[in-house]
C-alpha positions in Angstrom: 0.4 -36.0 15.2 -2.4 -35.9 13.3 -2.3 -36.1 9.2 -0.9 -33.6 7.5 -2.4 -32.7 3.9 0.2 -34.0 0.9 2.1 -31.3 -1.2 0.1 -29.6 -3.6 1.1 -29.1 -7.3 2.5 -25.8 -8.3 -0.3 -24.6 -10.5 -2.8 -25.3 -7.8 -0.7 -23.2 -5.5 -0.7 -20.3 -7.7 -4.1 -20.2 -8.2 -5.5 -21.0 -4.4 -2.8 -19.0 -3.2 -3.4 -15.8 -5.3 -7.4 -16.5 -4.5 -6.7 -16.7 -0.7 -4.4 -13.3 -0.9 -7.2 -11.5 -2.9 -9.4 -12.5 0.0 -7.0 -11.2 3.1 -6.3 -7.9 1.3 -9.9 -6.8 0.5 -10.7 -7.8 4.1 -7.9 -6.5 6.1 -6.3 -3.4 4.0 -8.7 -0.6 5.8 -6.9 -1.6 9.1 -3.6 -2.0 7.3 -3.9 2.1 6.2 -4.6 3.0 9.6 -1.9 0.7 11.5 0.9 2.5 8.4 -0.7 6.3 9.6 -0.3 5.5 13.2 2.9 3.6 12.9 4.4 6.9 10.6 2.7 9.7 12.4 5.2 12.8 13.3 5.8 13.3 16.6 3.7 16.2 17.7 5.3 19.3 18.9 5.1 20.4 22.7 1.9 21.2 23.8 0.3 19.9 21.2 -1.6 16.6 20.5 -0.6 14.1 18.0 -2.3 13.9 14.9 -4.2 10.9 15.8 -5.1 10.1 19.5 -5.4 5.8 18.6 -6.8 3.5 16.2 -10.6 4.3 16.0 -9.6 8.3 15.9 -7.5 7.5 13.0 -10.3 5.7 11.3 -12.6 8.2 11.9 -10.5 11.1 10.5 -9.8 9.1 7.3 -13.5 8.3 6.9 -14.5 11.6 7.5 -12.0 13.2 5.3 -11.2 10.7 2.4 -14.4 8.6 2.8 -14.7 4.6 2.2 -11.9 5.2 -0.4 -9.4 6.5 1.8 -9.4 3.6 3.9 -8.4 1.0 0.6 -5.5 3.6 -0.2 -2.7 1.8 -2.2 -4.4 -1.2 -2.5 -3.7 -1.8 -6.3 -0.5 -2.8 -5.4 -1.0 -5.7 -2.6 -3.7 -6.5 -4.9 -1.5 -6.9 -8.4 1.4 -9.0 -5.8 -0.7 -11.3 -3.9 -1.3 -13.4 -6.8 2.5 -14.6 -7.4 3.5 -13.6 -3.6 0.8 -15.8 -1.9 1.6 -18.9 -5.0 5.1 -18.5 -4.0 4.4 -17.9 -0.2 2.7 -21.6 -0.4 4.9 -22.9 -2.6 7.6 -22.1 -0.4 6.0 -23.9 2.5 5.1 -26.9 0.4 9.0 -27.0 -0.5 10.5 -26.6 2.9 8.4 -29.4 4.0 9.5 -31.7 1.4 13.1 -30.8 1.6 12.5 -32.3 5.5 10.7 -35.4 4.6 13.0 -38.4 4.2 10.0 -40.3 2.3 6.7 -38.7 1.5 5.0 -40.4 4.2 7.0 -38.9 7.1 5.1 -36.8 9.3 6.6 -33.2 10.4 7.6 -32.2 13.5 6.3 -28.6 15.1 9.7 -27.8 15.1 9.9 -28.7 11.1 6.7 -26.9 9.9 8.3 -23.7 11.4 11.2 -23.9 9.6 9.5 -24.7 6.3 7.3 -21.5 7.3 10.5 -19.3 7.5 11.9 -20.7 3.7 8.6 -19.3 2.1 8.9 -15.7 4.1 12.4 -15.6 2.5 10.8 -16.6 -1.0 8.0 -14.1 -0.8 10.5 -10.9 0.4 11.3 -10.2 -3.4 7.7 -9.5 -4.3 7.1 -8.2 -0.8 9.8 -5.4 -0.4 8.5 -3.2 -3.5 4.9 -3.7 -3.2 5.0 -2.9 0.7 7.4 0.3 -0.3 5.2 1.7 -2.5 1.9 0.8 -0.3 3.5 2.8 2.9 4.4 5.6 0.7 0.5 5.9 -0.7 -1.2 5.4 2.2 0.1 8.4 4.4 0.9 10.9 1.7 -2.8 11.5 2.3 -2.1 11.9 5.5 0.4 14.9 5.1 -2.0 16.0 2.2 0.9 16.1 -0.2 -0.1 14.4 -3.5 3.3 13.5 -5.5 2.1 10.2 -6.7 -1.1 9.9 -8.6 -1.1 5.9 -8.3 1.0 2.5 -7.7 2.7 2.5 -11.1 3.6 6.2 -10.6 5.1 5.6 -7.8 7.3 2.8 -8.6 8.8 4.9 -11.6 9.4 7.7 -9.3 11.3 5.6 -6.9 12.7 4.3 -10.0 13.8 7.4 -11.8 15.2 8.8 -8.4 17.3 6.3 -6.8 17.1 3.1 -9.2 16.4 -0.5 -8.6 17.6 0.1 -4.7 14.9 2.3 -4.1 12.4 0.4 -5.3 13.5 -2.4 -2.9 14.3 0.0 0.0 13.4 -2.2 3.3 14.3 -5.5 1.8 16.4 -6.4 4.8 13.3 -5.5 7.3 11.1 -6.9 5.3 12.8 -10.1 5.8 13.2 -9.4 9.5 9.7 -9.4 9.8 8.5 -11.9 7.1 10.9 -15.1 8.1 10.2 -15.7 11.6 6.8 -14.1 11.0 5.7 -17.0 8.3 7.8 -19.9 10.3 4.8 -18.8 13.5 2.2 -18.4 10.7 2.1 -22.0 9.1 3.3 -23.7 12.1 0.3 -22.4 14.0 -2.3 -22.8 11.4 -1.0 -26.9 11.2 -1.4 -27.2 14.8 -4.8 -25.6 15.2 -5.9 -28.2 12.3 -5.2 -31.0 13.7 -5.9 -30.1 17.1 -9.3 -29.4 15.8 -9.7 -32.0 13.7 -12.4 -34.5 15.1 -11.1 -38.1 16.0 -11.3 -40.4 13.0 -11.8 -37.4 10.7 -8.6 -36.1 8.3 -7.9 -32.5 8.4 -9.1 -32.0 4.9 -12.7 -32.5 6.1 -12.4 -29.5 8.7 -15.7 -27.1 8.2 -15.6 -23.7 6.8 -16.2 -22.3 10.4 -12.9 -24.1 12.1 -10.8 -22.7 9.2 -11.7 -19.6 9.7 -10.9 -20.0 13.4 -7.7 -21.6 12.8 -6.5 -19.1 10.0 -7.6 -15.9 12.3 -5.3 -17.2 15.3 -2.8 -18.1 12.9 -2.5 -14.2 11.5 -2.7 -13.1 15.4 0.1 -15.3 16.2 2.1 -14.2 13.0 1.4 -10.4 14.0 2.7 -10.8 17.5 6.0 -11.6 15.9 6.2 -9.4 13.3 4.9 -6.0 14.5 7.9 -4.7 16.0 10.0 -5.3 12.8 6.9 -3.8 10.9 7.1 -0.7 12.6 11.1 0.1 11.5 10.1 -1.4 8.3 7.3 1.3 8.1 9.5 4.2 9.2 12.2 3.2 7.1 10.6 2.9 4.1 8.8 6.1 4.4 11.6 8.3 5.2 13.1 11.1 2.9 16.3 9.7 1.4 19.8 9.4 3.5 17.5 10.0 7.0 18.7 6.4 8.0 22.2 6.2 6.4 23.0 2.9 8.8 19.1 1.1 8.4 17.1 -0.1 10.8 20.0 -0.1 13.6 19.2 4.2 12.9 15.7 3.9 13.1 15.3 1.7 16.1 17.7 3.9 18.2 15.4 7.0 17.2 12.4 5.2 18.4 13.9 4.6 21.2 15.0 7.5 22.0 12.4 10.1 21.4 9.6 7.3 22.3 10.1 4.4 24.1 10.2 0.7 23.8 6.0 1.0 23.5 6.9 2.5 20.1 7.7 -0.8 18.7 4.2 -1.9 18.6 2.3 1.2 17.5 -0.8 0.1 15.5 -1.1 -2.5 17.8 -4.8 -2.5 18.1 -5.6 -2.0 14.2 -2.7 -5.3 13.4 -4.8 -7.6 16.0 -8.3 -6.4 14.9 -7.1 -6.6 11.1 -5.3 -10.0 11.7 -8.2 -12.4 12.4 -10.4 -11.3 9.5 -7.8 -10.8 7.0 -5.8 -14.4 7.6 -9.3 -16.3 8.2 -10.3 -15.3 5.0 -6.9 -16.0 3.4 -7.1 -19.4 4.6 -10.8 -20.0 3.7 -10.6 -18.6 0.1 -7.2 -21.1 -0.1 -9.1 -24.1 1.1 -11.9 -23.5 -1.0 -10.1 -22.7 -3.7 -8.0 -26.0 -3.7 -11.1 -27.9 -3.0 -12.4 -26.8 -6.3 -9.4 -26.8 -8.0 -9.4 -30.6 -7.0 -12.8 -31.3 -8.6 -12.5 -29.7 -11.9 -8.6 -31.0 -12.3 -8.0 -33.8 -10.2 -4.7 -34.8 -11.9 -3.4 -31.0 -12.5 
């Protein structure tokens, strides 16, 4: 296998990961809004058309009804969370690699990289679960015409007041089920693509921006190919009224399969895949650029 990058410092990881995460959210949030609205739209009454006929219909109705701001509804929660989340994510990946190395020079296999990526998914859930809960609730409330929450902070306060910390962290198990295997696929694919895109005799750290964009974008697609079914369940569960699914994701899964079939587990597929490439390409490019900048201004940090 090609040369792998050395573990990065927690401080540099924090800032570079945070910058990459901000890039991801800014580029990908509009289609994330579309994805959540498609996943959570109510089942139409007999003889009635669905609220949204598909990705482009949802995009058009959101843009016409709410303007560009509607596409960025609920973005404050993920923006606030991305810096620590991506810092922890990339730190978790680096830690996972270090734990599997007998010496610092050991080159990890792809299954080992997958395992390291899964560890990063465990680390990020603590931050990801409440941010996802708040984001989903804000994204769907505009579509229902009901304004219960004035913003991210108000949403968090109301959730805590109604059900305590468990209300804020509703959907944590499903977030783990989504992020642990998907993160493994995410990082393994990115490392694999970087290796095969590196010209012979060159270092992985010297990859051009277009190749980093390509590797990051494809890694995002592989990530979401694994993550979509649990993400659909998570969105449904996190936006459901209290007590609707007493047995958690099992009730959500049974209801979806019974009423809408297996295909319902891939609701929002088009929006997710359209979003995955540019958003994750922006994330990894932002991370790599930030790391090079930090290495330049503070090589000993």
